[in-house]
C-alpha positions in Angstrom: 108.5 105.9 62.0 108.7 106.3 58.3 108.6 109.8 56.9 106.2 110.3 54.1 107.4 112.7 51.4 104.7 114.8 49.9 105.0 117.0 46.8 103.1 120.2 46.8 102.0 121.3 43.3 103.3 124.9 42.7 100.5 127.5 42.1 99.9 128.4 38.5 100.8 132.1 38.0 97.6 134.0 37.3 98.0 136.7 34.6 97.3 140.1 36.2 97.9 142.4 33.2 101.7 142.8 33.8 103.0 140.7 31.0 106.7 140.7 31.6 106.4 139.6 35.2 103.8 137.0 34.4 105.7 135.6 31.4 108.8 135.1 33.6 106.8 133.2 36.3 104.8 131.2 33.8 107.9 130.2 31.7 109.6 129.0 34.9 106.5 127.1 35.9 106.2 125.3 32.6 109.9 124.5 32.6 109.5 123.0 36.1 106.7 120.8 34.6 108.9 119.9 31.6 106.4 121.4 29.2 108.1 124.6 28.0 109.4 122.9 24.8 105.8 122.5 23.8 105.4 126.3 23.8 108.5 126.8 21.6 107.5 124.2 19.0 104.2 123.4 17.2 103.0 119.8 17.3 102.1 118.8 13.8 100.0 115.9 12.7 101.6 113.2 10.7 101.4 113.8 6.9 98.3 112.3 5.3 99.1 108.9 3.9 102.0 108.3 6.2 102.0 105.2 8.3 103.6 105.5 11.6 105.4 102.7 13.4 104.0 101.7 16.8 106.9 103.5 18.5 106.4 106.7 16.4 102.6 106.6 17.1 103.3 106.2 20.8 105.7 109.1 20.8 103.3 111.3 18.9 100.4 110.5 21.2 102.6 111.2 24.3 103.6 114.6 22.8 100.1 115.5 21.9 98.9 114.7 25.5 101.7 116.8 27.0 100.7 119.6 24.6 97.1 119.4 26.0 98.5 119.5 29.6 100.5 122.7 28.7 97.4 124.2 27.2 95.4 123.4 30.3 98.0 125.2 32.5 97.7 128.3 30.2 93.9 128.1 30.3 94.0 128.1 34.1 96.4 131.1 34.1 94.2 133.3 31.9 90.8 134.8 32.7 87.9 134.0 30.5 87.8 137.7 29.2 91.4 137.2 27.9 90.8 133.8 26.4 87.8 135.2 24.5 90.1 137.7 22.8 92.5 135.0 21.6 91.2 133.6 18.3 93.8 130.9 17.7 94.0 128.3 20.6 95.0 125.1 18.8 98.3 124.7 20.6 100.0 126.1 23.7 102.4 128.0 21.3 99.4 129.7 19.7 98.1 130.8 23.1 101.5 132.0 24.4 102.3 134.2 21.4 98.8 135.6 21.2 99.0 136.8 24.8 102.6 138.1 24.2 101.5 140.1 21.1 98.5 141.5 22.8 99.9 142.5 26.1 103.7 143.0 25.9 103.3 146.3 24.2 100.8 147.5 26.8 103.2 146.6 29.5 105.8 148.9 27.9 103.2 151.7 27.8 102.4 151.2 31.5 106.1 151.3 32.3 106.4 154.6 30.4 103.3 156.0 32.2 104.6 155.0 35.6 107.9 156.7 34.9 106.1 160.0 34.0 103.8 159.6 37.1 106.9 159.1 39.4 108.4 162.4 38.0 105.0 164.2 38.5 104.8 162.9 42.1 108.4 164.0 42.9 107.9 167.5 41.5 104.5 168.0 42.9 104.0 171.2 45.0 101.0 173.1 46.2 100.2 176.2 44.1 99.7 179.7 45.4 96.0 180.2 46.1 95.3 176.5 45.9 93.0 175.1 48.6 93.9 172.1 50.8 91.1 170.0 49.2 92.3 170.8 45.7 95.9 170.0 46.5 95.0 166.7 48.1 92.8 165.8 45.1 95.7 166.5 42.7 98.1 164.5 44.9 95.8 161.5 45.3 94.9 161.4 41.6 98.6 160.9 40.8 99.0 158.3 43.6 96.0 156.4 42.4 97.2 156.4 38.8 100.5 155.1 40.0 98.7 152.3 41.8 96.8 151.4 38.6 100.1 151.1 36.9 101.6 148.8 39.5 103.1 151.0 42.2 101.3 151.6 45.4 102.2 154.6 47.5 101.6 154.0 51.2 99.8 156.6 53.4 103.1 157.4 55.1 104.8 158.3 51.7 101.9 160.4 50.6 101.6 162.2 54.0 105.4 163.0 54.0 105.2 164.3 50.4 102.3 166.6 51.2 104.0 167.9 54.3 107.1 168.7 52.3 105.3 170.4 49.4 102.8 172.8 51.0 103.0 176.5 50.3 105.3 178.6 52.6 102.1 180.3 53.9 101.3 177.1 55.7 104.8 176.6 57.2 103.8 177.3 60.8 100.8 175.0 60.4 103.0 172.1 59.1 105.4 172.8 62.0 102.6 172.5 64.6 101.4 169.2 63.1 104.9 167.8 62.9 105.7 168.8 66.5 102.4 167.6 68.0 102.0 164.3 66.2 103.9 161.3 65.0 103.5 161.9 61.2 104.7 158.3 60.5 101.4 157.1 61.9 99.3 159.9 60.5 96.7 158.8 57.9 96.0 160.9 54.8 92.5 161.6 56.0 93.7 162.8 59.4 96.2 165.1 57.8 93.6 166.5 55.4 91.2 167.1 58.3 93.8 168.9 60.4 94.9 171.1 57.5 91.3 172.0 56.7 90.7 173.1 60.3 93.7 175.4 60.1 92.7 176.6 56.6 89.3 177.7 57.9 91.0 179.6 60.7 93.2 181.3 58.2 90.3 182.7 56.1 90.3 185.8 58.3 93.5 187.9 58.6 93.1 187.9 62.4 93.1 184.1 62.5 96.2 183.8 60.4 98.0 186.4 62.5 97.1 184.5 65.7 98.5 181.3 64.4 101.8 183.0 63.4 102.2 184.8 66.7 101.3 181.7 68.7 103.8 179.4 67.0 106.5 181.9 66.1 108.7 181.7 63.0 112.1 182.7 64.3 113.4 179.2 65.3 115.6 177.4 62.7 115.1 173.9 64.0 113.0 171.3 62.2 112.6 170.3 58.6 113.7 173.6 57.1 110.4 175.2 57.9 111.4 177.0 61.0 110.0 174.3 63.3 110.9 174.6 66.9 109.7 173.2 70.2 110.0 176.2 72.5 106.4 177.2 72.0 104.7 173.8 72.4 103.7 174.6 76.0 101.7 177.6 74.8 98.1 176.9 75.8 96.7 178.6 72.7 98.9 176.5 70.4 97.9 173.3 72.1 94.3 174.2 71.7 94.8 174.9 68.0 96.6 171.7 67.4 94.1 169.5 69.3 91.1 171.1 67.6 90.6 168.1 65.3 
C-alpha cells in the first residue's frame, strides 16, 4: 500500500509581548517559508517611464506576490490592537521594523524588572509584628508581578519560600506544619489558612505558651528551626495541627 506523505503547515508564532522570543520564532518561520529576504529588503516599483522585459515583469510580479504572502504571515502573527498602532504597513519590512522599534525596548525593561523582582523574592522575609495576611499579600504581590513579566512561580516554590522566611516567633508553628504535612503538595491557600489558625491562638500569651510547651524547641533536627519528631504523638499537638 502506498504511503501518502502529508506536510503539516507549522503554526505561525503569535506575538505575546515578549519581542526577543517572538522575533526569533518568527524569523525562523519566515526563513522556512523562504520569505525572510523580503523582510530585509524593500520591494520598489519600477521607475516611471521604464519598460520592463517580459522576464523582468514576471520576476517583479513574483517578488511582489511573495511580499504580500510575507505581510499576510505578519498580519496573522499580530493582534489587531498592535496593527492599529503601526502606521506604515506597505511592506513586510515596514511592519517588522515598526514592531521591533515599539517593543524591543519594552522587552529590555521587562527583563530588568524581572531581575529586580527575583532579587526581591529571594531576600523577602516576614517583618517583626507583621501579620500572616500582610506577609502573604507582600509575597504574592511580588510573585504576581513576576508572572506578569514572564516568570511564573509555582505554589510549591511560594510555599517553600514562605516557610523559610517566617519570623522566628513562628518557628514551632512552621515545624508542626512541616512534620504533619507533605509541604510539596501544600497549596498557598492551605498554608495561609493553617498559619492564620495558629496566629489566632497566639494572640493570647497563654495560647502561645501552650504551643511552645507542646511542641518543644530543644530538638536540633529539621530545617534549622529546631524541628523534631519526638513530640508528634502528643495528643494536644495533633489537635492543634489538625484544627484546619
